[in-house]
C-alpha positions as CSV (number, residue, x, y, z in Angstrom):
1,M,-10.0,-15.7,14.5
2,N,-10.7,-18.4,17.2
3,I,-8.0,-18.2,19.8
4,K,-8.7,-21.6,21.3
5,N,-8.1,-23.2,17.9
6,N,-4.8,-21.5,17.5
7,F,-3.4,-21.8,21.1
8,G,-3.3,-24.7,23.5
9,K,-3.9,-24.3,27.3
10,G,-0.2,-23.7,28.1
11,E,0.0,-21.1,25.4
12,L,-3.2,-19.4,26.7
13,V,-1.6,-19.1,30.1
14,M,1.5,-17.5,28.5
15,L,-0.8,-15.2,26.6
16,C,-2.5,-14.0,29.8
17,L,0.9,-13.4,31.5
18,F,2.0,-11.6,28.4
19,C,-1.0,-9.3,28.6
20,V,-0.3,-8.5,32.3
21,V,3.3,-7.5,31.4
22,L,2.1,-5.4,28.5
23,Y,-0.5,-3.7,30.7
24,F,2.0,-2.2,33.2
25,A,4.3,-0.9,30.4
26,V,1.6,0.4,28.1
27,F,-1.6,1.2,29.9
28,H,-1.0,1.6,33.6
29,Q,-1.4,5.3,34.8
30,L,-1.5,6.3,31.1
31,E,-3.3,9.5,32.2
32,Q,-0.8,10.4,35.0
33,V,1.3,13.0,33.2
34,P,-0.4,16.1,31.7
35,I,-0.5,16.7,28.0
36,H,3.0,17.5,26.7
37,S,3.8,20.8,25.1
38,W,4.0,21.2,21.4
39,D,3.5,17.9,19.4
40,E,1.2,16.1,21.8
41,S,-0.8,19.2,22.5
42,L,-0.9,20.0,18.8
43,F,-2.4,16.6,18.0
44,S,-4.7,16.8,21.1
45,L,-6.1,20.2,20.2
46,R,-6.7,19.1,16.6
47,A,-8.6,16.0,17.8
48,V,-10.6,18.2,20.3
49,Y,-11.5,20.6,17.5
50,M,-12.7,17.8,15.3
51,H,-14.6,16.2,18.2
52,L,-16.3,19.5,19.0
53,Y,-17.0,20.9,15.6
54,G,-16.6,18.0,13.2
55,G,-14.1,19.8,10.9
56,Y,-10.4,19.9,10.1
57,M,-8.5,22.6,11.9
58,Y,-6.2,24.4,9.5
59,D,-4.8,26.8,12.0
60,F,-4.6,26.7,15.8
61,N,-6.0,30.2,16.1
62,F,-9.3,28.5,15.6
63,F,-9.2,28.3,19.3
64,P,-9.7,31.7,21.0
65,D,-6.5,33.6,21.9
66,M,-4.2,30.9,20.4
67,V,-1.3,32.0,18.2
68,D,-1.1,31.7,14.5
69,H,0.3,28.2,13.8
70,Q,-0.8,26.4,10.6
71,N,-1.7,22.8,10.8
72,T,-0.8,20.6,7.8
73,K,-0.7,17.2,9.6
74,L,-2.9,14.6,7.9
75,P,-5.8,13.2,10.0
76,F,-6.0,9.4,9.7
77,T,-4.8,8.6,13.2
78,T,-6.6,11.6,14.6
79,F,-9.9,10.0,13.7
80,F,-9.2,7.3,16.4
81,Q,-8.5,10.0,18.9
82,V,-11.8,11.7,18.1
83,L,-13.7,8.5,18.6
84,S,-11.9,8.0,21.9
85,L,-12.9,11.6,22.9
86,K,-16.5,10.9,22.2
87,I,-16.4,7.8,24.4
88,F,-14.2,9.1,27.3
89,G,-14.5,12.8,27.1
90,I,-11.7,15.4,26.9
91,N,-8.9,14.1,29.0
92,E,-5.4,12.6,28.7
93,L,-6.6,9.0,28.6
94,A,-8.8,9.6,25.6
95,I,-5.9,11.2,23.7
96,R,-3.3,8.6,24.5
97,L,-5.4,5.4,24.5
98,P,-5.6,5.1,20.7
99,T,-1.8,5.0,20.4
100,S,-1.6,2.2,23.0
101,L,-4.4,0.2,21.4
102,I,-2.8,0.5,17.9
103,Y,0.5,-0.9,19.4
104,I,-1.4,-3.7,21.1
105,F,-3.2,-4.5,17.9
106,T,0.2,-4.6,16.1
107,V,1.7,-6.9,18.8
108,F,-1.1,-9.4,18.5
109,Y,-1.1,-9.2,14.7
110,V,2.6,-10.0,14.8
111,L,2.0,-12.8,17.3
112,F,-0.6,-14.5,15.0
113,H,1.7,-13.8,12.1
114,F,4.6,-15.7,13.6
115,K,2.2,-18.5,14.5
116,N,1.0,-18.8,10.9
117,R,4.2,-18.1,9.1
118,F,6.9,-19.8,11.2
119,D,4.7,-21.8,13.7
120,V,6.5,-20.1,16.5
121,P,4.0,-17.7,18.2
122,W,6.4,-17.1,21.1
123,A,8.5,-15.0,18.7
124,G,5.6,-12.6,18.6
125,Y,6.1,-12.2,22.3
126,V,9.7,-11.3,21.7
127,F,8.5,-8.5,19.4
128,G,6.1,-7.1,22.0
129,L,8.6,-7.4,24.9
130,V,11.4,-5.8,23.0
131,G,9.1,-3.0,21.9
132,I,8.1,-2.1,25.5
133,T,11.7,-2.4,26.8
134,T,13.2,-0.2,24.1
135,I,13.7,2.8,26.3
136,G,13.3,5.4,23.5
137,F,10.0,3.9,22.3
138,V,8.1,4.3,25.6
139,E,9.2,7.9,26.2
140,P,7.3,11.1,25.3
141,H,6.5,11.4,21.6
142,F,6.1,7.7,21.3
143,L,4.1,4.9,22.9
144,R,2.5,6.5,26.0
145,S,1.5,9.7,24.4
146,G,-1.0,11.3,22.0
147,D,1.7,11.9,19.4
148,Q,1.4,9.9,16.3
149,D,5.0,8.6,15.7
150,A,4.3,5.3,17.4
151,P,1.1,4.5,15.4
152,Y,3.1,5.5,12.3
153,A,5.8,3.0,13.2
154,C,3.2,0.3,13.7
155,Y,1.7,1.0,10.2
156,L,5.1,0.7,8.6
157,V,5.8,-2.6,10.3
158,L,2.4,-4.1,9.3
159,A,2.8,-2.8,5.7
160,T,6.3,-4.4,5.4
161,I,5.0,-7.8,6.7
162,A,2.2,-7.7,4.1
163,F,4.6,-6.7,1.3
164,I,6.8,-9.7,2.0
165,D,3.8,-12.0,1.9
166,Y,2.6,-10.4,-1.4
167,I,6.1,-10.9,-3.0
168,E,6.2,-14.5,-1.9
169,T,2.6,-15.5,-2.7
170,R,1.4,-13.0,-5.3
171,K,-2.0,-13.1,-3.6
172,T,-4.4,-10.2,-3.6
173,K,-5.1,-10.2,0.2
174,P,-1.6,-9.2,1.4
175,L,-1.4,-6.6,-1.3
176,L,-4.7,-5.1,0.0
177,V,-3.3,-5.2,3.6
178,F,0.0,-3.5,2.4
179,T,-2.0,-0.8,0.6
180,F,-4.2,-0.1,3.6
181,F,-1.4,0.2,6.1
182,S,0.8,2.2,3.6
183,L,-2.2,4.6,3.2
184,A,-2.5,4.8,7.0
185,A,1.2,5.8,7.3
186,L,0.9,8.2,4.4
187,L,-2.1,10.0,5.9
188,T,-0.5,10.1,9.4
189,K,3.1,11.3,8.7
190,N,2.8,12.4,5.1
191,L,5.5,11.5,2.5
192,L,7.9,10.5,5.3
193,C,6.5,7.0,4.8
194,G,8.1,7.1,1.4
195,L,11.4,6.3,3.1
196,L,10.0,2.7,3.3
197,V,10.3,2.4,-0.5
198,P,14.1,2.2,-1.0
199,G,14.4,-0.7,1.4
200,L,11.4,-2.5,-0.3
201,L,12.9,-1.9,-3.7
202,M,16.3,-3.3,-2.7
203,F,14.5,-6.4,-1.3
204,V,12.6,-6.9,-4.6
205,L,15.9,-6.5,-6.6
206,L,17.9,-8.9,-4.4
207,T,15.1,-11.6,-4.5
208,R,14.8,-11.1,-8.3
209,Q,11.2,-10.2,-8.1
210,L,11.3,-6.8,-9.9
211,I,10.0,-8.0,-13.3
212,P,7.2,-10.1,-11.9
213,T,6.1,-7.2,-9.7
214,L,6.1,-4.7,-12.5
215,K,4.1,-7.1,-14.6
216,D,1.4,-7.4,-12.0
217,Y,-1.5,-5.1,-12.8
218,R,-2.7,-5.3,-9.1
219,F,0.6,-3.8,-8.0
220,W,0.0,-0.8,-10.2
221,L,-3.6,-0.5,-9.2
222,A,-2.5,-0.4,-5.5
223,S,0.2,2.2,-6.3
224,F,-2.3,4.4,-8.2
225,T,-4.8,4.1,-5.4
226,L,-2.2,5.3,-2.9
227,V,-1.1,8.2,-5.1
228,G,-4.7,9.1,-6.1
229,I,-6.1,9.2,-2.5
230,Y,-3.1,11.2,-1.3
231,V,-3.1,13.7,-4.1
232,G,-6.8,14.1,-4.0
233,L,-6.8,14.8,-0.2
234,I,-4.0,17.4,-0.5
235,Y,-5.8,19.1,-3.4
236,Y,-9.0,19.2,-1.4
237,Y,-7.2,20.8,1.5
238,E,-5.5,23.3,-0.8
239,L,-8.9,24.3,-2.1
240,Q,-10.2,24.7,1.4
241,Q,-7.2,26.6,2.6
242,P,-5.0,28.2,-0.1
243,G,-1.3,27.8,0.8
244,F,-1.8,24.5,2.5
245,F,0.5,22.6,0.1
246,D,3.2,25.3,0.2
247,R,3.3,25.3,4.0
248,M,3.3,21.5,4.1
249,W,6.0,21.0,1.5
250,N,8.3,23.9,2.6
251,Y,7.9,23.4,6.3
252,E,6.9,19.9,7.1
253,L,8.5,18.0,4.3
254,F,11.2,19.2,1.9
255,G,11.9,22.3,4.0
256,R,12.9,20.2,7.0
257,Y,15.0,17.9,4.9
258,T,17.0,20.6,3.2
259,K,17.1,23.3,6.0
260,T,17.8,23.2,9.7
261,I,14.9,24.2,11.9
262,A,16.3,25.3,15.3
263,P,17.1,23.8,17.7
264,H,17.4,20.6,15.7
265,N,20.8,21.2,14.1
266,L,22.5,17.8,14.8
267,P,25.5,16.0,13.2
268,P,25.0,13.2,10.6
269,L,25.8,10.4,13.0
270,F,23.4,11.7,15.6
271,Y,20.8,9.0,15.1
272,L,23.4,6.2,15.1
273,E,24.8,7.3,18.4
274,F,21.3,8.1,19.8
275,L,20.1,4.5,19.1
276,A,23.2,2.6,19.9
277,F,24.2,4.2,23.2
278,K,21.0,5.9,24.5
279,K,17.6,4.7,23.4
280,M,18.0,1.2,21.9
281,T,20.7,-0.4,24.0
282,P,21.4,-3.3,24.0
283,Y,19.2,-4.4,21.1
284,F,20.8,-2.2,18.6
285,F,24.1,-4.1,18.8
286,M,22.4,-7.4,18.0
287,L,20.7,-6.3,14.8
288,P,23.8,-6.5,12.5
289,V,24.3,-10.2,13.6
290,I,20.6,-10.9,12.9
291,F,20.8,-9.2,9.5
292,L,23.7,-11.4,8.5
293,L,21.5,-14.5,9.1
294,A,19.7,-13.6,5.9
295,F,22.8,-14.6,3.9
296,R,23.2,-18.1,5.5
297,E,22.4,-21.0,3.3
298,D,20.9,-23.1,6.0
299,Q,18.1,-20.6,6.9
300,S,14.6,-21.3,5.7
301,P,13.6,-19.1,2.7
302,K,10.8,-17.4,4.6
303,L,13.1,-16.5,7.5
304,K,15.7,-15.2,5.1
305,N,13.2,-13.1,3.2
306,S,11.8,-11.5,6.4
307,I,15.2,-10.8,7.9
308,L,16.5,-9.4,4.6
309,C,13.5,-7.2,3.9
310,F,13.2,-5.7,7.4
311,G,17.0,-5.3,7.6
312,L,17.1,-3.4,4.4
313,V,14.1,-1.3,5.3
314,A,15.7,-0.3,8.7
315,I,19.1,0.5,7.1
316,C,17.7,2.6,4.3
317,Y,15.3,4.4,6.6
318,L,18.1,5.2,9.1
319,F,20.4,6.3,6.2
320,F,17.9,8.8,4.7
321,I,16.8,10.4,8.0
322,S,20.5,10.8,8.8
323,L,20.9,13.0,5.7
324,S,18.1,15.3,6.8
325,K,19.3,18.8,7.8
326,T,16.6,18.9,10.6
327,K,17.0,16.0,13.0
328,T,14.6,15.2,15.8
329,T,14.6,12.2,18.2
330,W,11.1,11.2,17.1
331,Y,12.0,10.6,13.5
332,V,13.5,7.2,14.5
333,A,10.2,5.8,15.7
334,P,10.0,3.1,12.9
335,I,13.6,2.0,13.7
336,F,12.5,0.9,17.2
337,L,9.8,-1.4,15.8
338,F,11.8,-2.6,12.8
339,G,14.5,-3.5,15.4
340,A,11.9,-5.3,17.6
341,Y,10.7,-7.3,14.6
342,L,14.3,-8.3,13.6
343,M,14.9,-9.3,17.2
344,A,11.8,-11.6,17.0
345,L,13.1,-13.1,13.8
346,G,16.6,-13.6,15.3
347,S,15.1,-15.4,18.2
348,V,13.9,-18.2,16.0
349,P,17.4,-19.6,15.0
350,F,18.7,-18.6,18.4
351,F,16.2,-20.9,20.2
352,N,16.7,-23.6,17.7
353,Y,20.4,-23.4,18.6
354,L,19.6,-23.6,22.3
355,K,17.7,-26.8,21.9
356,E,20.9,-28.5,20.9
357,Q,22.8,-27.4,24.0
358,P,23.1,-29.1,27.4
359,R,20.2,-28.3,29.8
360,R,22.5,-26.5,32.3
361,D,23.7,-24.2,29.5
362,I,20.2,-23.5,28.3
363,M,19.1,-22.5,31.8
364,A,22.1,-20.3,32.3
365,I,21.5,-18.4,29.1
366,L,17.7,-18.1,29.7
367,V,18.4,-16.7,33.2
368,G,20.8,-14.2,31.8
369,I,18.3,-13.1,29.2
370,F,15.6,-12.8,31.9
371,I,17.8,-10.7,34.1
372,V,18.8,-8.2,31.3
373,W,15.2,-8.0,30.0
374,G,13.8,-7.8,33.5
375,S,16.0,-4.9,34.4
376,L,15.0,-3.0,31.3
377,Y,11.3,-3.7,32.0
378,A,11.7,-2.5,35.6
379,K,13.3,0.7,34.4
380,V,10.5,1.4,32.0
381,V,7.7,0.7,34.5
382,F,9.5,2.7,37.2
383,K,9.9,5.6,34.8
384,N,6.3,5.5,33.9
385,L,5.1,5.5,37.5
386,T,7.4,8.4,38.5
387,A,6.9,10.6,35.4
388,E,6.4,14.3,36.0
389,P,5.8,17.3,33.7
390,I,9.0,18.3,32.0
391,L,8.3,21.9,30.9
392,K,6.7,24.7,32.8
393,D,3.7,25.0,30.4
394,E,3.0,21.3,30.9
395,R,2.3,21.8,34.6
396,Y,-1.1,23.4,34.0
397,G,-2.8,20.1,34.0
398,W,-1.6,19.2,37.5
399,F,-2.0,22.7,38.9
400,M,-5.5,23.2,37.6
401,K,-6.5,19.9,39.2
402,K,-5.0,20.9,42.5
403,V,-6.8,24.2,42.5
404,S,-10.2,22.6,41.6
405,E,-9.8,20.1,44.5
406,E,-8.5,22.5,47.1
407,Y,-10.3,25.7,46.1
408,P,-13.5,24.6,44.3
409,Q,-14.9,28.2,44.6
410,Y,-12.4,29.4,42.0
411,K,-13.9,28.4,38.7
412,K,-13.4,31.7,36.8
413,Y,-9.9,32.7,36.1
414,A,-7.5,33.7,33.3
415,I,-4.5,31.6,32.3
416,V,-1.7,34.1,31.5
417,E,0.7,32.4,29.0
418,T,3.1,33.9,26.5
419,G,4.2,30.7,24.9
420,F,2.3,28.4,22.5
421,A,0.0,27.4,25.3
422,G,-1.2,24.2,23.7
423,S,-1.3,22.2,26.9
424,A,-3.0,25.0,28.8
425,V,-5.7,25.4,26.1
426,F,-6.3,21.7,26.1
427,Y,-7.2,21.9,29.8
428,R,-9.1,25.1,29.4
429,E,-11.4,23.2,26.9
430,Q,-11.6,20.2,29.2
431,Y,-12.7,22.2,32.3
432,N,-15.0,24.7,30.5
433,R,-16.9,22.0,28.6
434,E,-16.9,19.0,31.0
435,K,-16.8,20.5,34.5
436,E,-19.8,22.4,35.8
437,G,-19.5,26.2,36.3
438,F,-16.0,26.7,35.0
439,D,-15.1,29.8,32.9
440,I,-11.4,29.8,32.1
441,S,-9.9,32.1,29.6
442,L,-6.4,32.7,28.1
443,K,-4.6,36.0,28.3
444,R,-1.5,37.1,26.3
445,K,-1.1,40.5,27.8
446,F,-0.3,41.5,31.4
447,V,-3.3,43.8,31.8
448,Y,-5.6,42.9,34.6
449,E,-8.7,44.2,36.4
450,D,-9.1,44.6,40.1
451,N,-10.2,41.4,41.8
452,Q,-9.4,39.3,38.7
453,I,-8.1,35.8,39.3
454,I,-5.2,34.8,37.2
455,M,-3.1,31.6,36.8
456,T,0.4,31.2,35.3
457,C,3.3,28.7,35.4
458,Q,5.7,31.1,33.7
459,P,8.2,32.9,36.0
460,N,8.5,35.8,33.5
461,V,4.7,36.4,33.8
462,F,4.8,36.4,37.6
463,K,7.8,38.7,37.6
464,S,6.0,41.2,35.3
465,T,2.8,41.0,37.3
466,K,4.7,41.5,40.6
467,Q,6.3,44.7,39.2
468,Q,3.0,46.2,38.1
469,Y,0.3,44.9,40.5
470,N,-0.6,44.3,44.1
471,F,-2.0,40.8,44.5
472,Q,-2.8,38.0,46.9
473,V,-1.3,34.5,46.4
474,I,-4.1,32.0,46.6
475,K,-2.2,28.9,45.7
476,E,1.3,28.1,44.4
477,W,3.1,24.9,43.3
478,E,6.6,24.9,41.8
479,T,6.5,27.7,39.2
480,C,2.7,27.8,39.0
481,K,0.7,30.4,40.9
482,L,-3.0,31.3,41.3
483,L,-3.2,35.0,42.1
484,K,-6.0,37.5,43.0
485,I,-5.2,40.9,41.6
486,I,-5.8,43.6,44.2
487,S,-4.9,46.8,42.4
488,K,-2.4,48.3,40.0
489,K,0.7,49.8,41.6
């Protein structure tokens, strides 16, 4: 696509400014905070294993001294992380960059989409700017991490846009795009992407397109392709690792929907409160008004269809995840981007309304919008720049770096960790494979040899070591300590 043919000089200047704004929210100091415990470290280690050995890791005990923890996540988005690891090596940037790039691709796809569909490319800017100032979307588990909830949300948005286009035009190209991004979502977050279907079905029913859709052989071909690839992949993994399907279904999918996995026992209205008053304020309160625009007679058919479809998809998705017995803050990832797209749609009639107002009123409203948005943006950027490790076992990344810079002679030591240790093992793999002379191991038991060097960020490990051994403290930072064992008491 030729940018010059689609945008004038003024629009190109706006595009450049837009890119600068996106950079500080999405990319700047992306590698600053160490790999987060659990989900980010899970995806990171899976990508590292595929990068090193070229295979799918069914259990995290494939890494020496790691605990038994089966892996039934599907690997579509992991492939992008593997490619990034091969280019940039084993580090935080390589793990997180694919998530950021997928979001940027989505933003520019939406920008060109608004240009072509509504002839208002600036509404695409609204989508991107709302996305990066939705507080919940830029926190851990989402945009600036190696977790795959943000890419999953992007796939669902792109699939929904293509589905609307297919319903309106009955062309093959948008159906192919819908199939591709639906498959990407399916092979990233499994059957959770099926929660898109109720909203799409309601949209088809309300627009009286059910019969034409059911009569279209291409729709059935696309559906069978999705089902066939998914079932075939699950069957393949079951053959490779018996019990794969049982664990996936009873732990990752149906098990979480029907049973509470501690500590995720939350009330039915948790997501509603979480979005409205914590992570999607103030945008969440504007969405009902935008949804009602779909039922106004004076709206253009294309705008009505887009608002109606995205509104129904968002409502149905929120409804079904609210019924789940296990609730986690990251299940709402698609709601953030569905909301951003609805905000972009709502900006079209809003700015048409502004054009009819006196110039002084227009300036006052625009200044107010800029102040609100600017404060949200400043909060996001400040939070990114001042982010620090949250949990004790996330501090290994910073502590190991401090030790390597201040005490380069200590390259052989054991990390003593009783937890899952995903973050610690990620850095062990990084240092051992990409930094000369390092020999770092992981220990689960508090049994040491004389003169052995150990590292831990767990107070209970230090307490037990202090009770049993004489040692020298080489370096300490917060709860992390590098010790030289002298002798057993």
